[in-house]
VOGU-3710 file (C-alpha; in Angstrom, 3 decimals, decimal comma):
1> mkrhsnknis> 34,120/-18,808/24,840  32,838/-15,544/23,452  35,793/-15,362/21,060  34,974/-18,834/19,773  31,352/-17,819/19,183  32,387/-14,748/17,205  34,634/-16,882/15,028  31,747/-19,187/14,296  29,573/-16,216/13,349  32,264/-14,811/11,066
11> glllgslval> 32,714/-18,179/9,426  29,010/-18,550/8,809  28,790/-15,075/7,318  31,788/-15,641/5,061  30,426/-18,994/3,962  27,067/-17,474/3,136  28,670/-14,678/1,118  30,691/-17,176/-0,888  27,673/-19,411/-1,449  25,485/-16,488/-2,455
21> satcapafat> 27,941/-15,064/-4,965  28,639/-18,510/-6,407  25,142/-19,993/-6,612  22,574/-17,218/-6,355  20,297/-18,121/-9,208  19,548/-15,591/-11,861  16,082/-17,124/-12,109  12,854/-15,237/-12,155  11,584/-14,257/-8,787  7,849/-13,823/-8,590
31> dgyfqvgfga> 6,967/-10,098/-8,261  8,496/-9,173/-11,594  12,052/-10,009/-10,601  11,791/-9,556/-6,808  11,265/-12,527/-4,553  7,904/-12,694/-2,765  9,789/-13,165/0,501  13,238/-13,910/1,889  13,697/-16,866/4,214  11,430/-19,769/5,124
41> rqggmggagv> 9,026/-17,839/7,380  8,264/-15,136/4,806  8,070/-17,769/2,081  5,503/-19,792/4,007  3,354/-16,713/4,678  3,193/-15,500/1,089  5,819/-12,830/1,817  3,665/-11,057/4,440  5,065/-9,832/7,756  6,254/-6,213/7,542
51> adstdamaqt> 4,440/-5,632/10,877  5,395/-8,944/12,495  9,136/-9,473/12,924  10,051/-12,631/14,825  13,291/-13,899/13,255  16,591/-12,666/11,842  15,453/-12,745/8,186  12,667/-10,281/9,079  15,185/-7,455/8,696  15,150/-8,028/4,921
61> lnpagivgvk> 11,489/-6,945/4,982  11,503/-4,360/7,798  14,765/-3,258/9,443  12,858/-1,960/12,500  11,542/-5,251/13,805  14,674/-6,932/15,131  14,570/-5,238/18,557  13,450/-7,931/20,993  14,151/-10,830/18,606  16,260/-13,508/20,292
71> dqwqiggalf> 19,979/-13,390/19,424  20,269/-15,820/16,538  21,618/-16,679/13,142  19,680/-18,172/10,275  20,915/-19,864/7,166  18,799/-21,314/4,405  18,032/-21,529/0,759  15,350/-22,159/-1,807  15,177/-24,543/-4,716  13,511/-22,462/-7,408
81> mpfrgyeatg> 11,912/-23,964/-10,519  10,573/-21,472/-13,093  9,146/-22,849/-16,349  8,955/-20,112/-18,982  8,733/-19,657/-22,694  6,535/-18,353/-25,476  4,146/-19,378/-28,238  3,811/-17,563/-31,579  1,180/-17,567/-34,306  1,102/-16,139/-37,813
91> agfvarpgvd> 4,141/-15,130/-39,862  6,741/-13,185/-37,935  10,345/-12,543/-37,012  10,751/-14,786/-33,959  10,990/-18,567/-34,271  7,678/-20,414/-34,653  5,596/-22,023/-33,162  7,303/-21,333/-29,840  10,219/-22,260/-27,592  10,608/-23,085/-23,890
101> sdanifvmpn> 13,631/-21,938/-21,929  16,072/-24,527/-20,605  17,721/-24,495/-17,135  14,688/-24,722/-14,857  16,260/-25,463/-11,460  18,193/-22,913/-9,381  19,368/-22,487/-5,788  19,030/-19,189/-3,890  20,799/-19,093/-0,479  20,332/-16,568/2,330
111> falvrqidsq> 21,847/-15,722/5,712  20,929/-13,404/8,587  22,256/-12,578/12,047  20,665/-10,595/14,903  22,240/-9,473/18,177  20,602/-7,345/20,868  22,730/-4,387/22,017  20,529/-3,677/25,039  16,823/-3,813/25,902  16,050/-1,029/23,424
121> sawgisvygn> 18,356/-1,572/20,446  19,755/-4,281/18,194  21,942/-4,775/15,156  21,866/-7,307/12,364  23,394/-8,468/9,093  21,588/-10,054/6,170  22,890/-11,556/2,936  20,353/-12,470/0,264  19,708/-12,447/-3,452  17,073/-11,577/-6,005
131> ggmnttypnv> 16,328/-13,551/-9,034  16,378/-11,647/-12,242  15,767/-11,830/-15,920  17,119/-15,271/-16,817  16,351/-17,297/-19,909  18,275/-19,940/-21,863  16,750/-20,659/-25,265  18,374/-23,233/-27,561  19,577/-22,480/-31,066  16,379/-23,327/-32,944
141> anpscgpgsg> 15,634/-23,191/-36,655  14,061/-19,934/-37,817  13,156/-19,460/-41,523  13,046/-15,679/-40,983  16,821/-15,666/-40,493  17,874/-16,788/-43,956  21,059/-18,788/-43,381  20,965/-17,960/-39,667  19,018/-19,478/-36,775  17,801/-18,744/-33,267
151> ifcggatgvd> 14,829/-16,932/-31,772  16,225/-13,527/-32,790  18,529/-14,824/-35,553  21,549/-14,766/-33,257  21,868/-18,440/-32,332  21,316/-19,657/-28,762  19,566/-16,813/-26,945  19,086/-15,609/-23,389  20,005/-13,262/-20,595  21,505/-13,927/-17,176
161> lmqafisvdy> 21,073/-11,398/-14,359  22,134/-12,003/-10,758  21,642/-9,573/-7,870  23,167/-10,050/-4,411  22,640/-7,808/-1,378  24,473/-7,298/1,904  22,737/-5,166/4,553  23,864/-3,961/7,973  20,879/-3,109/10,164  20,465/-0,950/13,262
171> arqmgplkvg> 17,110/-0,735/15,069  15,896/1,055/18,196  12,696/0,900/20,232  11,029/3,976/21,724  7,982/2,896/23,663  5,539/1,171/21,291  7,510/2,334/18,225  10,497/0,606/16,650  12,612/2,261/13,949  15,378/0,784/11,838
181> iaptlavqrf> 17,793/1,614/9,053  19,871/-0,687/6,868  22,485/0,617/4,415  22,725/-1,958/1,649  25,487/-2,920/-0,766  24,387/-4,488/-4,053  26,291/-6,409/-6,707  24,908/-7,327/-10,138  26,187/-9,668/-12,819  24,769/-9,706/-16,349
191> makgltgfgv> 25,270/-11,505/-19,637  23,278/-11,542/-22,876  23,633/-13,727/-25,950  21,822/-14,241/-29,224  20,980/-10,547/-29,732  23,265/-9,799/-32,658  20,140/-9,296/-34,752  19,532/-6,175/-32,632  23,137/-5,022/-32,968  24,105/-6,225/-29,472
201> pengydysvg> 27,379/-8,214/-29,491  28,056/-11,100/-27,117  30,457/-9,616/-24,576  30,267/-12,198/-21,800  29,627/-11,313/-18,174  29,798/-7,772/-16,842  29,509/-6,553/-13,239  27,830/-3,592/-11,571  28,109/-2,403/-7,959  26,241/0,171/-5,924
211> ggvragiewe> 23,775/0,464/-3,109  21,017/2,260/-1,315  19,193/2,351/2,001  16,302/0,420/3,494  14,421/1,807/6,493  11,275/0,994/8,414  9,041/1,415/11,431  6,934/-1,016/13,430  4,253/0,303/15,802  2,347/-1,689/18,408
221> ampglrfgls> -0,969/0,199/18,482  -2,296/-2,064/21,241  -1,491/-5,544/22,536  -1,947/-7,928/19,641  -2,196/-5,256/16,917  0,861/-4,001/15,033  1,437/-1,819/11,978  4,561/-1,756/9,828  6,016/0,418/7,092  9,280/-0,078/5,229
231> gqtkmymtkf> 10,887/1,338/2,143  13,912/0,890/-0,048  15,443/3,722/-2,042  16,448/3,179/-5,619  19,811/1,434/-5,554  22,167/3,436/-7,728  24,472/1,118/-9,622  27,508/1,534/-11,829  26,783/0,915/-15,494  27,180/-2,307/-17,411
241> dkyaglfaeq> 29,832/-0,927/-19,758  29,906/-4,071/-21,896  26,184/-3,610/-22,555  26,123/0,137/-23,155  24,590/-0,733/-26,514  21,685/-2,627/-24,940  20,465/-0,875/-21,784  19,141/2,691/-21,867  21,456/5,433/-20,568  24,496/3,634/-22,016
251> ggfdipaqit> 24,331/0,570/-19,798  22,356/1,916/-16,835  20,577/-0,694/-14,736  19,663/0,660/-11,290  17,574/-1,425/-8,888  14,016/-0,078/-8,427  12,737/1,501/-5,221  9,875/-0,093/-3,329  7,639/0,513/-0,325  5,673/-1,925/1,859
261> agvafdatpd> 2,941/-1,265/4,448  1,100/-3,825/6,520  -0,750/-4,903/9,641  -0,442/-7,950/11,888  -3,171/-9,114/14,279  -2,949/-11,795/16,954  -6,390/-13,366/16,553  -5,592/-15,754/19,426  -2,449/-16,302/21,502  -1,453/-18,992/18,984
271> ltlafdyqri> -2,709/-17,500/15,689  -1,302/-14,417/13,902  -2,777/-12,971/10,709  -0,823/-10,555/8,484  -1,647/-8,418/5,462  0,890/-6,414/3,413  0,678/-4,058/0,462  3,793/-3,430/-1,628  4,552/-1,071/-4,504  7,576/-1,706/-6,747
281> fyggvpsisn> 8,678/1,278/-8,819  10,025/-0,298/-12,003  9,124/2,944/-13,786  12,063/4,706/-12,156  14,636/2,706/-14,148  14,594/3,569/-17,898  16,323/0,388/-19,032  13,506/-1,595/-17,405  10,542/0,727/-17,981  11,139/2,285/-21,414
291> sstlpppfga> 8,861/0,720/-24,005  10,454/-1,855/-26,260  8,679/-0,154/-29,179  10,659/3,081/-28,836  12,823/3,824/-31,885  16,433/2,546/-31,827  19,227/2,681/-31,033  19,385/0,499/-27,962  21,550/2,088/-25,275  20,422/5,672/-25,943
301> dngpgfgwhd> 19,196/7,808/-23,029  15,622/7,226/-24,184  16,307/3,997/-26,024  14,140/0,882/-25,970  13,747/-1,066/-22,746  11,572/-3,923/-21,509  8,459/-1,798/-20,982  7,827/-2,845/-17,370  5,503/-0,601/-15,342  5,116/-0,181/-11,575
311> vnvfkigaew> 3,332/-3,056/-9,848  1,125/-3,461/-6,781  1,536/-6,576/-4,658  -0,957/-7,813/-2,035  0,125/-10,449/0,487  -1,870/-12,370/3,115  -0,302/-14,728/5,643  -1,254/-16,779/8,692  0,898/-18,414/11,354  -0,419/-20,920/13,927
321> qanaawtlra> 1,621/-22,323/16,803  0,082/-25,794/16,894  2,088/-26,940/19,928  5,439/-26,406/21,630  7,313/-28,020/18,736  5,359/-27,182/15,579  4,411/-23,866/13,944  2,358/-23,963/10,729  2,045/-21,231/8,068  0,070/-20,446/4,929
331> gyaysdnpik> -0,014/-17,489/2,548  -1,124/-16,011/-0,733  0,283/-13,137/-2,787  -1,085/-11,396/-5,843  1,055/-9,191/-8,080  0,196/-7,018/-11,045  1,733/-8,163/-14,299  4,471/-5,629/-15,198  4,467/-6,378/-18,957  2,101/-4,691/-21,413
341> ptdvmlnila> 0,886/-6,618/-24,492  2,765/-4,210/-26,782  6,083/-5,250/-25,202  5,819/-9,036/-25,308  8,325/-9,611/-28,130  11,438/-8,321/-26,329  10,171/-9,833/-23,056  10,669/-13,291/-24,494  14,012/-12,640/-22,781  12,325/-11,752/-19,486
351> pgvtqhhisa> 8,773/-13,173/-19,237  8,121/-12,119/-15,631  4,342/-12,401/-15,929  3,346/-14,531/-12,916  0,670/-13,129/-10,623  -0,778/-15,668/-8,148  1,458/-17,245/-5,472  0,191/-19,898/-3,043  2,438/-21,002/-0,177  2,567/-23,122/2,952
361> gasykmsdrn> 5,297/-23,866/5,473  6,214/-25,007/8,948  8,852/-24,833/11,657  9,917/-27,659/13,916  11,686/-26,832/17,176  14,297/-29,543/17,573  15,693/-28,192/20,857  15,760/-25,023/22,933  18,295/-23,513/20,521  17,692/-25,148/17,139
371> tvdffamyvp> 14,718/-24,856/14,788  14,331/-26,146/11,242  12,047/-24,256/8,848  10,676/-25,181/5,429  8,098/-24,012/2,909  6,675/-24,687/-0,537  5,211/-22,276/-3,087  3,173/-22,906/-6,215  2,689/-20,251/-8,890  0,069/-21,177/-11,501
381> etkvtgpdvm> 0,703/-20,413/-15,135  0,029/-16,885/-16,368  0,017/-15,833/-20,024  0,225/-12,456/-21,746  -0,449/-12,084/-25,465  0,552/-9,239/-27,755  1,578/-8,484/-31,322  4,752/-9,627/-32,996  5,794/-6,066/-33,815  8,167/-7,290/-36,518
391> gapgseitlk> 5,712/-9,790/-37,981  2,825/-9,817/-40,419  -0,475/-8,175/-39,420  -2,329/-10,397/-36,980  0,744/-12,330/-35,829  0,928/-12,730/-32,053  3,297/-13,805/-29,290  2,131/-15,286/-25,977  4,474/-15,265/-22,988  3,904/-17,954/-20,376
401> mhqfqlgfgl> 5,332/-18,961/-17,018  4,582/-21,113/-13,986  6,805/-21,828/-10,978  7,490/-24,109/-8,049  9,661/-23,260/-5,060  10,865/-25,334/-2,110  12,749/-23,674/0,736  14,434/-24,599/3,985  16,223/-22,883/6,821  18,002/-23,496/10,096
411> trtf> 17,696/-21,110/13,047  20,053/-21,263/16,009  19,617/-18,970/19,002  22,468/-17,980/21,290
//
């Protein structure tokens, strides 16, 4: 019987890996290009919960919290709908009066497994994906291009970035303190088109592999009051050799480090409140953080980038166990906008400007072993306006984006 169970677990993990690599959407996630949360519980609580681990997907936020979580696997996904584009005024280089990106529906799957080793330690596996800088602009007319066309005079234009992660987690409890560590393998896929006007040829898809470490602690200060802290190192990745002429450092595109701290408070036996603060260090990756106004060439050690700066993210979540079958959730997250007005032109390719994220979700316990989870998130439109640096004086570009997200999950305990 045990052998049969292990086969089922292996099959689920393999299936999730295949699904993730095949369908993980290179769509914009909401904190720049990081998802607000992974899994239905985090999604419903606005991404909060670094101090309140109750399910297998919690290890993606804090590797420490899985000690004491029931043995279980979770599988789920999110239907992600980002609507992004730009508007332009005055005479300038990019196509006027504006263009919206196509391809507005994506699927992002996830999987997690937790097993207790003994009363004081546990291990887990998680497979999940980030969105990324994805846009698909049609080949529009552009008088600035002479006989050519397209936003940047290179025809149909856009970028496609996918990031997938596989983590193996070990956690141990020592009295009121839990600690955890999760070495993480990362895989990236990237493609750009329509940038020949910047001297960047269309080379199709390229791949990058690498990894880093996530670690965390969770401390129960007193019954009903918990504090959490987790961090992820920069993930050092191999270079995108096909795009050595686009990304700074001859194709470098590491994944930024981040840190999250938070508190969870059981206001009543049935109501938990959570608050998290997160810092994402985009500034540590030159290809992301270098200003787009730096002098060419692209691909140089200090060449132009997207001009993204570090962001602060604040997340608030609530979870209420309404009865034995239903658990209800709500959340809100606010993120700094990573894009400065001076960098809006190149960020037509990557308009990750959203800031406010409103979410709600629920879980329904179908049986002693099976629970279905779901959530919805709405991200109102945010705009950032700056100069068309290649246009006439007074010409401007306005980036815009709003999003919807629907997610589901299935949890099965052993």
